[in-house]
N, C-alpha and C positions, 0 to 999 in steps of 0.2 A: 191763590196764581192763574193766572190767565188762560195756560195753557199753551201759547205760541209758541217758548224758550221750549229745546230739547232736554229729557230726563235723561242721563248718560249714565249707563248700569258697566263695570267692569268686574270683570270674571271668569269665572269656572263657566266650560261649554265642555260638557260631557257624553259620553255614549252610555245610556242606560240600558242595563239588560234584567229583564224583572221577570224574576221567577216564581211561581205559585206551584209548590208541590201536589200533587193532585190525591196523595196518600201520606202514609207515613215513610218518611225518609230512611232506604235501607242501605246502611252503610256496605263499602265494598261490592255493591252493585248497582242495578237501574231504579231509580223510581219516576213514575210518570209524572209530567208538567207540563205545564202552562208557562212558555216562555215568549217574552215578547220583546222587542230593541225600539226603545224610543232615543230621539235625541231630548238632553238634559244637561244639568248642570244648575246648582240654585241660582245664578245670575243670570245665568240665560233663560232659564224659566219664566223670572220674574220678566224681562227683559217682553220674551212673548206674549204674557199676559197683559203687561200695560201695553203693546200695540193695540191687541186685540180689543184692549179697551177705548183704542182710538187718542191715547197719550201719541205726541211725538216722542221715539227713543230712540237712542243709538245706543248698540251693544258693542262694546270693544274686550277681545278676548285670544285664544292664541291657539291652535288645531294641529293637526299631524296632516301632512299634504292630499293624502286620500281622501279626506271628509272636508275637504274648507268648502265644498261648492254643495253640499251635502249640507250641512249647518246653514251655510249664508242663504240658500234658497230657503229652507227652515223659517228661518228668522224671518226674513224679506216677506214670509206669506203672510205675517200676524202683520205686518207696517213697520217691521223694525230696520232702520238701517244699521248692515254689520261693518264692523270693521275686523275682521279675524285674520289674524297674521298666523303664516304658516311657519310650522316649527321646522330647522333643517334636520332635525335629528330624532324628535319625538311623535309618538303616536297622539293621537286626539285622546282623554282622559276615559278612562271607561270606570264604572260604577256597576257591580252586579247585587240587585236587590231581591233580596229571599223574605217572601212574605208566608206569613203566618197564617192560619183559617180564624184568628184574631186582628188581622189585620196589620199586626208588629211587622216592622220591619230589622231585618238584620243586614249591612251594607257591607261589601267589601270595594276598598277604593283606591283605584289606580289613579293619582291627578295626572301623571305624566306633562302634556307640552304644560298644562296651564300653573306647571309648578314655575316654569322659565316666561313667565308672562314678564314684558318689562315695562317703566314707565312710558319708554318711545313706541309702545304700540299704540298710545292713545295719539289718535291726529293731530296735526299742530293748529289752534283754534278752536277745536270742539269743546273744551272745556269751557274755553269764554265766553259762549253762546249758553252755556247748559244754565240752567232754573234748578238744577238740582245733579248732586255725583251719589251715586249708589253704589256701596260694596259691601262685598259678603267677609264676615268671619274668616272665610278658607284663605283671603288672600292675605291675612295677619298670620297664619299658623308657623310657615316654613320660612326660611331667613330669606331666599332670594325673592321669591313673589312679595314679600312683606316689604322689604326697600322700595318697591315700585308701588306698592299702596301706600306708605308715607309720604312719598313725595308726591302723589296725588293728593293726597289730603294737605298738603303744604301750599301746594299749586291751587287747590280748589277755596283755601282759605284767604289767600294775598287775594283772589281774583273775588272774593264775599261770595262765592258759589256756596247753598248751603247741601250739608250731606248729610245721608242716612246710610245707616250699619245693622246687618242682620248677623248676628253673634253666631248662627252658624252650627257647631256644632258642641253639643256638651263637651264629648271625649277630649276633641284638641284644644278647648276652653281651658279643662283642667290642665291638660299639658302645658300649656303658658302662663296659667294664673290669670286669675281676676285682675289683681290691681296692676299686670302688666298689660294686659288686654285695653282697660281701663285708660291707662296713660295713653295709649296709642291713638284710641278713638275719641279720646273725651271731647267738649264738644260739637260732634255731630247733634243736629238739630232732630233729626230722629234715632229712634233705638229701638230692635223689633225683635228681644230675645223670645223664645218659648218659656216653659216653667220653668222647667231643668236648667235653661241659660242664664232664667235672671237668678235663681237660688243661689247656682255657682257666682255671679258676677255680684252679688246683693248681699250675700251672708248669712237668707233668714229664706226659709222656705215658703213664708207667705208671700201669695203673688204682689197682693196688695202693698203691703211691705216694701218688698223688692221693687216695683215698679217708685213708688215714691223715695228711696235712697237714691236710685239708679239716676232719677232725676237731679242731683249736684253736678254730675257729670255729663248728661246728654237733657235736650230742649224738652222734650216729649218722649217717655216712653211707651213700648205698648206690648205687655206681657200676654203673649198668645197659650190658651190655654184648650188645646184640642177642641172635642165638642163641647167644651161650656163657655166657648166664647173667649172675648180676653179683658185685660185692668190697661186701663188709658190713665196715665200721672202724664201731667204738666207740671215744670217748675211754678208753685206758690198755689197750686191748688191741689184737692183731696184726690186719690182718683177714685176713677168712676169703670163701674164694672158693665161691658155692654155683652150681652145674650148670641147666643153663635145661632144659625139657623138649623132649624134639625132634620137631617136627612138619612141615607144611610149609603155610608162610606162604603167602597169598593177597594180602594187603594188610596192612602194618606200620603203618597210620596208627592212635595211638593207645595203642599197646601201654604206650609207656612211662606212659598214663595207669590203664591198666590193673594193671600192673603196681602202680604207686603205691595204687591201691583194694586190691588183695592184700597188700600187703604193712600198709597201714593196718588192715585186719579185723583182719588175723591180730593185730598188737599190741592191740587193742581187746580181742581174747577171750584177752589172755594170752602169746602168744609170744614167745619169745626173737629178738632180732633175725636170728638165722639161718633160724628156724623161721620167721619173719614173710617172710622173702625168700626161702623155696623157697615159699610161699603165694602170693605176687606172682608169679612165675616161672608159676606152673600159671593164674594169671588174666591172663597176659599172653599164654601159649601159646592161649588160648581167644580171644584177643583177633587175632592175627592170621591165623587160618584163615576170617577172613569181610569181605568191604568192610566200611568204615566203622570207627568207634573206638569204637563202643557195645556195648555186652552183646544 
């Protein structure tokens, strides 16, 4: 791709609250902690990373009235064209992320306004000008917003706009079922599951086998493996393992979104799937070196 046309990202925008306890958690009393607020949301994070890499990108999402200017300004600061609908009733979604000493995360999620997203929130004509539509799994897990996601997928197919999908959450994926999720998203040009999501979707814990099996539903499948890099599988070709860049991780929040952004940026610049995956690992390495999920 030449990169002249816009990548359109549709999905969640979130207020992240990152909590790192500074000692053992004391039930029914106080625990000292480092608490940081950051703008987040898987789709919005990806859009911010794409914009920071120089891609032309538009983000479509839904927020509470008090937060529209904050999130619009933050996205615009990375070169993203924001299209944020103000929800008349709901607040902006919030996630509390509790980090332990090993870097593991416990996430408490209230998606709020994101669950009211509609296909009409996408400005008329924006998709027709797109080089790619990106959706996250979060847009498929709840019935209301799922209708909007399926409508956008149908519109993209009619316009012959390629689609990429990030399954996003192994817990929610198990809730809806692998076969159902594949039926909703089959035909996407790219799918970016992590190791656990790929195991659920493909029915095998072997990432190479999972990636290869999933090419029956998607053109290219990239299974991310945290600090071990990723496996890239393209329909009709054997999977290839791409190593990660070694670094000291501070916070894995948003690393998958950063990887997807790096991959899609490589794709728009004409890199092959392995080269794009290497670009993705580079951007993910930048993401884990800091608190929060954005550049």
